[in-house]
N, CA and C of each residue as an Amber inpcrd file, in Angstrom:
protein
   216
   2.7340000  11.1510000   0.7900000   2.0900000  10.1410000   1.6040000
   3.0450000   8.9850000   1.8170000   3.1260000   8.5380000   3.0340000
   3.9590000   7.3800000   3.3310000   3.0890000   6.1430000   3.2900000
   3.5450000   5.1250000   2.6050000   2.7960000   3.8770000   2.5650000
   3.6290000   2.7150000   3.0870000   4.6810000   3.0180000   3.8320000
   5.4880000   1.9640000   4.4200000   4.9720000   1.6710000   5.8160000
   4.3190000   0.5440000   5.9730000   3.7040000   0.1940000   7.2410000
   4.7360000  -0.2710000   8.2620000   5.9930000  -0.3820000   7.8620000
   7.0430000  -0.7150000   8.8180000   7.3410000   0.4570000   9.7300000
   6.8730000   1.6490000   9.3860000   7.1120000   2.8240000  10.2120000
   6.2930000   2.7770000  11.5010000   5.2410000   1.9650000  11.5250000
   4.4190000   1.8320000  12.7200000   5.0520000   0.7440000  13.5960000
   5.3830000   1.0420000  14.8240000   6.0320000   0.0380000  15.6690000
   5.1110000  -1.1350000  15.9850000   5.6910000  -2.3210000  16.0550000
   4.9370000  -3.5100000  16.4230000   4.7370000  -3.5480000  17.9280000
   3.5960000  -4.0650000  18.3850000   3.3640000  -4.1560000  19.8240000
   4.3230000  -5.1420000  20.4650000   5.0390000  -4.7040000  21.4740000
   5.9550000  -5.5470000  22.2550000   6.9710000  -6.2670000  21.3800000
   7.3520000  -5.6630000  20.2590000   8.3770000  -6.2590000  19.4070000
   7.9160000  -7.4480000  18.5910000   6.6300000  -7.7430000  18.5890000
   6.1240000  -8.8820000  17.8230000   6.1130000  -8.5410000  16.3450000
   6.3480000  -9.5340000  15.5280000   6.3230000  -9.3360000  14.0840000
   5.6510000 -10.5500000  13.4620000   4.5950000 -10.3400000  12.7130000
   3.9070000 -11.4490000  12.0910000   3.0090000 -10.9630000  10.9800000
   2.3780000 -11.9090000  10.2990000   1.5160000 -11.5640000   9.1740000
   0.3070000 -10.7520000   9.6310000  -0.2130000 -11.0470000  10.8000000
  -1.3860000 -10.3490000  11.2950000  -1.1230000  -8.9110000  11.6870000
   0.1060000  -8.5980000  12.0280000   0.3760000  -7.2430000  12.4900000
   0.2450000  -6.2240000  11.3710000   0.6390000  -6.5710000  10.1640000
   0.5050000  -5.6240000   9.0540000  -0.9690000  -5.3770000   8.7480000
  -1.7660000  -6.4310000   8.7420000  -3.1930000  -6.2720000   8.4930000
  -3.8350000  -5.4440000   9.5920000  -3.4100000  -5.6480000  10.8150000
  -3.9280000  -4.8530000  11.9310000  -3.5940000  -3.3890000  11.7470000
  -2.3790000  -3.1000000  11.3210000  -1.9760000  -1.7020000  11.1090000
  -2.7720000  -1.0700000   9.9710000  -3.0270000  -1.8280000   8.9070000
  -3.8130000  -1.2930000   7.7900000  -5.2280000  -0.9650000   8.2550000
  -5.8560000  -1.9000000   8.9930000  -7.2040000  -1.6470000   9.5050000
  -7.2170000  -0.4550000  10.4660000  -6.1950000  -0.3210000  11.2610000
  -6.0840000   0.8100000  12.1850000  -6.0610000   2.1210000  11.4090000
  -5.2380000   2.1800000  10.3710000  -5.1350000   3.3990000   9.5620000
  -6.4440000   3.7020000   8.8500000  -7.0970000   2.6890000   8.3260000
  -8.3770000   2.8900000   7.6400000  -9.4290000   3.3890000   8.6260000
  -9.4510000   2.8130000   9.8210000 -10.4110000   3.2450000  10.8370000
 -10.2020000   4.6880000  11.2490000  -8.9480000   5.0650000  11.4600000
  -8.6610000   6.4580000  11.8110000  -9.0970000   7.4080000  10.7070000
  -8.8010000   7.0380000   9.4710000  -9.1710000   7.8990000   8.3440000
 -10.6880000   8.0060000   8.2050000 -11.4020000   6.9090000   8.4340000
 -12.8620000   6.9280000   8.3270000 -13.4820000   7.8210000   9.4000000
 -12.9780000   7.7270000  10.6180000 -13.4990000   8.5660000  11.7110000
 -13.1780000  10.0340000  11.4520000 -11.9460000  10.3140000  11.0160000
 -11.5740000  11.7000000  10.7260000 -12.4370000  12.2670000   9.6060000
 -12.7470000  11.4430000   8.6120000 -13.5970000  11.8920000   7.5140000
 -15.0260000  12.1360000   7.9950000 -15.5480000  11.2400000   8.8160000
 -16.9180000  11.3840000   9.3120000 -17.0740000  12.6220000  10.1980000
 -16.0180000  12.9580000  10.9300000 -16.0680000  14.1270000  11.8090000
 -15.5540000  15.3990000  11.1500000 -15.1930000  15.3070000   9.8750000
 -14.6530000  16.4380000   9.1110000 -13.4300000  17.0580000   9.7850000
 -12.5370000  16.1940000  10.2650000 -11.2970000  16.6650000  10.8770000
 -10.2080000  16.7530000   9.8150000  -9.3550000  17.7360000   9.9380000
  -8.2550000  17.9040000   8.9950000  -7.0200000  17.1950000   9.5300000
  -6.2710000  16.5690000   8.6360000  -5.0630000  15.8400000   9.0410000
  -4.0140000  16.7680000   9.6270000  -4.0250000  18.0290000   9.2390000
  -3.0130000  18.9680000   9.7360000  -3.1900000  19.2740000  11.2250000
  -4.3320000  18.9090000  11.7990000  -4.5950000  19.1840000  13.2050000
  -3.9200000  18.1850000  14.1430000  -3.2970000  17.1400000  13.5910000
  -2.7440000  16.0700000  14.4160000  -1.2230000  16.0680000  14.3810000
  -0.6270000  15.3160000  15.2940000   0.8250000  15.2000000  15.3150000
   1.3040000  14.4290000  14.0840000   2.5890000  14.4870000  13.7510000
   3.0900000  13.9030000  12.4990000   2.8210000  12.4050000  12.3400000
   2.9490000  11.6170000  13.4130000   2.7220000  10.1730000  13.3030000
   1.2610000   9.8640000  12.9840000   0.3620000  10.5330000  13.6660000
  -1.0580000  10.3150000  13.4150000  -1.4450000  10.8290000  12.0320000
  -0.8470000  11.9210000  11.6300000  -1.1050000  12.4770000  10.2970000
  -0.7050000  11.4710000   9.2120000   0.4480000  10.8300000   9.3730000
   0.8870000   9.8300000   8.3970000  -0.0450000   8.6270000   8.3880000
  -0.5200000   8.2250000   9.5500000  -1.4570000   7.1160000   9.6380000
  -2.7620000   7.4570000   8.9160000  -3.2390000   8.6950000   9.0960000
  -4.4550000   9.1350000   8.4010000  -4.2540000   9.1410000   6.8880000
  -3.0910000   9.5830000   6.4420000  -2.8190000   9.6220000   5.0030000
  -2.7860000   8.2120000   4.4130000  -2.1980000   7.2750000   5.1480000
  -2.1820000   5.8930000   4.6610000  -3.5950000   5.3300000   4.5990000
  -4.4100000   5.6220000   5.6090000  -5.7860000   5.1350000   5.6300000
  -6.6310000   5.7390000   4.5320000  -6.4020000   7.0170000   4.2400000
  -7.1530000   7.6770000   3.1650000  -6.8710000   7.0350000   1.8110000
  -5.6810000   6.4900000   1.6560000  -5.3230000   5.8250000   0.4050000
  -6.3080000   4.6970000   0.0980000  -6.7500000   3.9840000   1.1250000
  -7.6840000   2.8720000   0.9280000  -9.1310000   3.3240000   0.8690000
  -9.4420000   4.4740000   1.4380000 -10.8210000   4.9570000   1.4450000
 -11.1990000   5.7290000   0.1900000 -10.2630000   6.4590000  -0.3760000
 -10.5400000   7.3190000  -1.5120000  -9.9110000   6.7100000  -2.7670000
 -10.7490000   6.2300000  -3.6940000 -10.1760000   5.6740000  -4.9290000
  -9.5150000   6.7600000  -5.7720000  -8.4000000   6.4180000  -6.3700000
  -7.6780000   7.3700000  -7.2100000  -8.4660000   7.6490000  -8.4810000
  -8.9880000   6.6080000  -9.0920000  -9.7670000   6.7380000 -10.3170000
 -11.1680000   6.1750000 -10.0530000 -12.1900000   7.0350000  -9.9260000
 -13.5300000   6.5580000  -9.6270000 -14.0520000   5.5290000 -10.6290000
 -13.6870000   5.6530000 -11.8900000 -14.1330000   4.6820000 -12.9020000
 -13.5550000   3.2990000 -12.6000000 -12.3120000   3.2680000 -12.1630000
 -11.6770000   2.0000000 -11.8230000 -12.3200000   1.3750000 -10.5840000
 -12.7480000   2.2110000  -9.6590000 -13.3940000   1.6970000  -8.4450000
 -14.7100000   1.0200000  -8.7980000 -15.4780000   1.6130000  -9.7030000
 -16.7470000   0.9970000 -10.1030000 -16.5360000  -0.2770000 -10.8830000
 -15.4980000  -0.3400000 -11.7060000 -15.2530000  -1.5630000 -12.4640000
 -14.8210000  -2.6960000 -11.5350000 -14.1780000  -2.3620000 -10.4090000
 -13.7740000  -3.3910000  -9.4530000 -14.9840000  -3.9530000  -8.7170000
 -16.0120000  -3.1120000  -8.5140000 -17.2200000  -3.5500000  -7.8140000
 -18.0710000  -4.4280000  -8.7210000 -18.1290000  -4.0570000  -9.9900000
 -18.9750000  -4.7930000 -10.9300000 -18.2890000  -6.0210000 -11.3390000
């Protein structure tokens, strides 16, 4: 899984604090939609596949016990 958000090009060459957050939300949104529609990441082109993998990182907790302790 790639977690370097610099791999996603900035719109019109802009670079700022908001662009990274926008890219993270974009990846999370793509992963959420793919999960809701039961789509497999292998069905997409490599760039979109990497974006889905980055988004899944935020949607799926690595350790479920740790996720619950963060909520409580």
